[in-house]
C-alpha positions, 0 to 999 in steps of 0.5 A: 315123209319117206316112202318104201321105194326111197327107203330101199334105195337109200338102204342099198346105198348106205347100208343098215348103219344109220350113222352112215346116212345123211342125218335127215334121211336117217331120221325119216328112215327110222320113223318109217321102220317104226310104222312099216312092215315092208320097210322092216322086212327090207331092213332085216333082209339087208341086215342078214346079207351084211352079216353073211358078208362080214362073217365070210371075211377071213380074220387076218392078224394086224401084224401079218398084213403088214408083214406081207406088204413089207415082204412084197416091197422088199422083193420089189426093191431086190428085183430093181436093185439086181436086174437079170441078165436079160433085163440088162441086155434089153436096157443096153439094146434099147438105149439110144447111144448103143443103137445109134452106134450099132446102126453106124457100124452096120452101115460102115460094114455095108459100105466097106463090103460094097467097095471091096466087092465092087460090081461083080458083073463088070469084070473090072477091078479096082484101080489103085493107080490114082488115075481118074476113072471114067465110065461109059453107058455100058458100065451102068446096069439097068 
């Protein structure tokens, strides 16, 4: 036989519709409701709460909910089909090949500038005669 605390626990879990309860517990709950004033008060209180909750839910026409969902999906598809210029730039910037090409280009520019400028403290110029260059310990900067 079911007692009031067990009834209230099941009532909180399954609600006031006994069709949603497990069949054995539903039969015991109905028997308890017939004989217990405390169980009837708990049941009636939860029934009022459920009515208030169900009464506060706005009524939405079946077609309008589908219309909103279709519109949202169409907006998503349109955004994915035509990315903004910023999104296209991000995709290009973060793609692996352009990043690698950009890094190689920067490294090449750095080497070219380094070779063209040389060591500004040496006072020597680049020898284009083709002869072998030698360096002394005085040429090395520490």
